[in-house]
N, C-alpha and C positions, 0 to 999 in steps of 0.2 A: 458927940459920940461917933466913933468909926462904925461903918456898916458891918465890918467884920466882927466887931465886938457885939453888935446888936444881934447878929446871926447866932452867936454862941449863947447869948442871954435868952433869946426868944425861942430858939429851935426852928425858926423860919429860915430855910437855907435856899441857895440856888439849886434849881433842878435844870430842866431843859429850857434855856432861853429866858430864865427869870426866877422869881422867888416862889416857893411853894411851902405850905405848912398847914397845920390844923387851924380851923377858923378861930378857935378860942385863943390861939397864939398870935393870929394876924389881927392884932388890935389896931385901932386908929393910929396909935403912935408908931407901931412897927411899919404899917403900910405907908404912912406919911414919910417916915424916914427913908424907906427904900425908894419911893418915888422921888424924893428930894435928892437923894444920892445920885440917882440916874440923871436927873436934869442938871445937877451941879457938874457931873462928869462931862456931859455934852457941852455945857457952857465953857468949861475949862479947856476943852480940846478944840473948840471952835465949831462943833457940830450944831450948836444953837447960839443965838444971840438973844440978849434981853428983849422981851416983847414978842418973841417968836411964838407961834402956835405949837401946842403939843396935843395930839389926839388921844381920846379915851373911848373905850367901848367895853362891854362886858357880856358874860353869858347869863343864863337864867338861874344860877344858884341863888339861894336865899340871901347869902352874904355879899353878893357881888356889888349891889348898889352902894352899900356902906363903904366898901373898899374903893369904889370909883370916886366917891366923895373925898376920901382921904387923899387919893392921888390928885384930884383937882385942886385941893387946898395946898398941897405941896408944890404943884406947878405954879400957882399964884404966888406963893411965898418965895419962890426962886426968881420971880420977875418975869415969868412967861404967861401965856394965855392958854387955858384949857379949852379944847373943843370937844364936844360930846357927840359921839356918833351912834349912841344907843346900843341896843342888843343886836349885834351883827357878828358874823363869823370872824375868827382870828385872821384868816387870809384876806378877808375884805378890808379890814382895818390896815393890815400891813401893806396891801397893794395900793391903797389910797395914800398912805403915808409916803411910800416910795414915789408915787406919781407927783406928789406935792412937795417932795423933799422935806417931809415933816416927821419928827420923832413921834412915836405912839406908844401907848400902854394898853394892853388887853388884860382885863381882869377875868381870869378863868382858871379853873383847876383841871380843864380838859376832861379826861375820862374818869378821874378819881372820884370817890364818894363826896356827897354834899357837905360832910363835916370838914372838908379840906378845900382850900382855894389857892389862888396864886395870882401873880402879876407877870405877864410876859412883856419884855421890853424890846422895842424895835428902834434902831437908829433910822435916820432919814434914808439910809441905803438898804435897810433890812434888819434881820435879827441881830441881836448882840451875839458876839462870839466869846470864846473862853477868855481871851485877853481882855475884852471889855469887862467881863465879870470880875476879873482880878482888880481892875482899876476902880470899879464901883465899890468893891469891898473896902478899898483904901480911902474912900471919901469920908470926910469928917462933917457930920451934919449937926445943926443946931436944933434942939428939941426943947422949946421954951416950957418951963414948968407951969406957966400960966395957961398953956394950951391943952394939957392932958391931965386927967384925974389919975388917981392911984391905980385904977383898973386899966389904964391905957386908952380910955375913950376920950373923945373931945369933951371938954368941960361944958361947952355950949351946945352939945348935941341934943340935949333934952329940951332945949328952948327953941328948936327950929325943925322944920320938916327936912328930912334927909335929902330929898330930891332938890331942895332949894339951893343946895351948894353946887349943883351941876347946871351948866348952861343948857338951854333947850337942845334937844337932840336934832342933829342934822341928818338928811337922807343921802348926802352926796356920796359917801363911801359905799353905802348899800347899792345905790343906783349904778355906780361905776363897776361894782363887782358883777352884777347881773349882766351889764352890757359887755363885760370882758368876754363872756362865753357866747352870748347871742350874736355879737358882732364878728367873732372869729370863725365859729363853726358854720358850715353851709346852712342856709335858710331851710327850714323844714327837714333837717337831716334826721330827726327822730320821728318823723311822720309815720303813722301806722303802728307805733309802739305804745302799749299801755303799761305804764310804770307805777308800781306801788312805792310810795314814799313813806318810809317809817319815820315819823316826825319825832316821837317821844318828847324829850325836853331840849332837843338840839337847837342852838341859836341859829343854825343854818337852814332851818326848815322853810322859812318864807322865801329866802333867796333861791334855794334849791328848787322849790316848786316853780318859781318864776322862770328860772333858766330852762328847766325841762319843757314847760309849756311854751316858752318863747322859741324853742327849737322844734316845735310841732308835736311833742309827745302828749298823750292823754295821761293825766296824772291823777291818781287816787291817793288821797292823804290818809295815812293809817297810824294808829297808836299814839295820838296826841296825849301829852301829859303836862299838867300844870306843875306837878312835883318833879324835882330833878331826878333823873335816872342815870346812873353812871355806866353808860354804854362804852365798853372797851373793845375796840376793833382787833386787838391783839390777843385778848383772852375773852372770847365772846361768851356772854352769859347763856346758860341753858335756856333761860326764858326767851332770849332773842333768837336762838336756834329754833325753838318750838314755834314762835310767832311766825317766822319766815316760812316754815314748812306748812303751817296751817293756811297762811294767806295764799301760798303758791298752789296748794291742793285744790283751791277753787277754780284753777285753770284760767284765770282772767288776766294774768300778768306775763309780759315778756321778760320782766326783770324787776327786782326790788332794789332800792337804794336807801342809804341812810348815812349818818356821820356820827361822830362822838359829840360830846357836849358843846365844843366850841368850833366845830366844823373844819378841823384840819386833818382828820383821819376818816377815810371812807369805809363804808360797807357797801359792797355790790353783790347782790344775790342773783343767781340765774333763775330760769323759768321754773325750776324745781324747788326753789326756796333754799338752795345751798349757798351760803355766803362764801365768796372767794377769799382765799387767804390774801392778806394785804400785800405780801411780797410777790405773789403771782399777778395780782391786779397791777402792781407797779411795773412789772415787765410788759404786760399787755398795753398799758398806757404809754410807756416809753416807745414801744414799737409803733403804736398808732400815731404818735407825734413825730416820728421820724428821727429819733435821737441818734446821734453818732456815738456819744459816750454816756455812761451811766455810773453813778456813784451810789453805793448803798452800804449799810453797816454789815459787819461780818456775820450777823445773825440771819440774814436773808437767804432765801432758797438759792441753792447753787445751780438751778435751772437757768439762771441768768447767764452765766458763763457757758454752760453746756449748749445753750440755744444757738450761739454763733451769730446772733442778730445784730450785735453792736461792735463797733471798731475798738472800743476801750471800755474796760470795767475796772473800777477802783473800789476797794473795800476799806471801811473805816470803823472806828469805835461807834458804839450806839449813841445816837443823839444828833439832832439836826445841826448843831454848831459844827460838828466834825464833818458831816456830809457837805455842808456849805463851804467849809474851808477847802475840802478836796475838789469840789466843783470849781471854785474860784481858781485853784491851781491849774486845772485843765483848761479853763477859759483863757487864762493868761498865756497859755501856750498856743492859742489860736484854734483850739478844738471847738467845734460847734455842729449841731446844738448839743448842749450839755444839760442833763437832767439828773435828778436823784430821787430816791424814795427810801422809805423805811419799812421795816417788817410790819408795822401797823398800817401801811398803805398810804401814809401822808406823802404827797408828791411835791417836789421842788423843781423849779426851772431857773437855771442860771444864765441862759442866753435866750434872746428872742427866738420864737419859733415862727418861721415863714412858711405859708402854705396857700397856694391859689391866690397870690397877691394880697393876702391878709397877714397881719402880724399879731401874734400873741406875745405880749411883753413879758420879760423875765419876772419871775416871782420867787425869789430864793427863800421861801418859807413854806412849811407844809400846807397843802391844800387838799381838800377832799373832792370838791365838785368836779375838778378837771379830770380826775380818775374815772368817775362814773360816766361823765359825758363822753370822754374819749373812747371808753370801752363800748358804750351803747351805740355811738355813731359807727364804730368799726363793725360791730355786729350787724347793724341795720344795713350798712353799705355792702357787706359781704353776703347778706341774706342768710346768716347763720344765727342759731340761738346762742345766747351767751355761754351756755354750757360747753359749746364746741370751740370757742375761741382759743382756749388753752390747749387744744388738741395737738398743735404742732410743737409744743414744748416737750422736752425730755421728761420722763416719768419720775419726777422728784416731788415728794410731798412733805409738808412741814406741819407741825403742831406746836402749840405752846400753852402754858398755864402758869399759874403763880400761886405762891403761898402767902396769904395776907398776914399782917401783923408779925412779920419775921424781921427782927431788928437788923438794920444794915450792918452794924458792927459784928453781929453774929454771922451773917452771910459772908462778910469779908474774911473773918477768922476761919471759917470752915473751908473756904476755897483756898486760903493761904496754906492750908495743911498739905496741899498738893503742889506747892511751889517752893520746894526746899533748896533748889539750885542743883540738885542731883537728878538729872533727867531720868536715868534708869530707875531710881528709887521712886520718883513721882509716878512713873508709868505703872510700876508694880502696885503702888498704893491705889491708883485709879482702877486697875484691873481687879484688885481685891474688892472694891466697892461695886463696880459696874460690870466686871468681866463675866459673871455668871449669866447676866441678861444680854449683854451686848458683844462679848468676845474681847479679843486682844486690841490694845490701843495702837493705832498707826501714827497718829499725829496729835499734838496738843497746841492750841493757839490761844495765847493770852492777850490778844489785842484788846478784848473787853470781857472780863470774867474768865470763864474756863470753857473753851470749845474743844470737845474731844471728838476726833474722827477715828472710828474703829476700822479694823481691816476689812470688814464687810462693806465699807463705804457709808454706813450709817453714822449719824452725828447726834451728839448730845451737847447742848450748850447751856451753861448755868451762869447766872449773874444776878447781883442785887439790882433792883430797880433804881433808877436815878431820881425818881419822883416821889417814892413812897416807901415805907418799910415793908418791902415785899421781896421775895426770892423767886426769880423767874426761871423757867426751864423751856428751852426750845429744842425740838427734835426734828430730824430729817431722815427719811427712808424712801424705799422704792414704791411704797404704797401708803395710801392714807390710813389704812387700818394699822399698819406697822408703826407709822409715825405716832399715831394716837396711843397704841400699846406702849411704845417707848416712853411717851410722856407720862402715862399713868405710873409706870415703873419708877421714873425719875421722881414724881410727886411722892411716892411711897418712901423712897430713899431719903429725900430731902426733909420730909416730915419727921423722920427719925433723927435729924440733925438738931432739933430743938433742944435736945438734952433732957 
């Protein structure tokens, strides 16, 4: 069966850098097929040889270990050797894979709820890109009838312990990830700082604590959870806003830090318990690392260009594969250092960073820990509270939210109503819907979804999520209050689109 046919049959489709779907749809058969298709693709193009290692890790979702087992069995069926690195952050697995020239698979649904999961695929050189996705879709995989039951589960699953199909977990990738930061940043650079680490169910919590302590910070671990919590750094839950403010109100912390479920998106909170927007954190991290060029999706805050801090800025569609492709194009022209980030705060490095005789190797996949450490080190070095680091940036503020359970097909259809090919008619249509609240339309950008710039300079950006049936709205204005007000208005309008 071709992977593309399986996608249509199961509803488990490619999202960002891998497959995503409902846990009930991600049966052993479906996960085995996806993993087998990935390995076959690499074997066919010479990215793997028979007998080579393929790394596996996962997050703390209830379904992750079962899916990791399916991946391991597929790797063995393809003639390669699975290596199990345990429950570690996505960037830790990717970084180790790159250092060992080893393909890897990370079982995670990132920030989305526990009833969904996914498999992120990494080439020996880093994340798969859109061209790789197309090739994987075309792979024809053999799914023996004797292997799976009618429900898609392994027939022999009931006769063995699930973990028995995974080799023993290795620490090498975890240890290398912690050393990546401790070895690059100055010794004791966080000395004197007391940091609150919001652990929840993040698979990065152990590594994050080790890195902060290794750089001299005093770390207090907060909010541990055995049950999975879908922390979204782009649409922060009200509960997480309240927790941060309550912790900060005690007056004990210089900053708060956290990540999403798989450790590739950061949360950095200031001494008042206010979480920084991911795209502001990205700008601050890029500056702290001395970047020459920055790539970010079209949805990120325009303070990036207005700051004048960087020699080049490139905007892309939303999604790390697009950011990576644009970074690679800049690097090919000899530009360095080249970094990228997304509105969710996930930070990517395409060229090595050199500082004080030390080297931070390129990691062209989203990472959370680098953002927090770079910002904390910059604040400590400057003797400034985190709340004042963004003070030199132009006053541009963003907000975002999402409508859950909004079918992608409906989102696409609604946005297409404003893309008739008649520019004047489309602007009139947008002003009919949004004009009373936001004024006349100055520009429309369809790089990804529908990004509307109004004559006031305010921005409303609407797009379907690439990972879940959600309709997202991003807004930008001259004050945080206005950006939030705009987002609430957008939510009210979009909720009316359900029909």
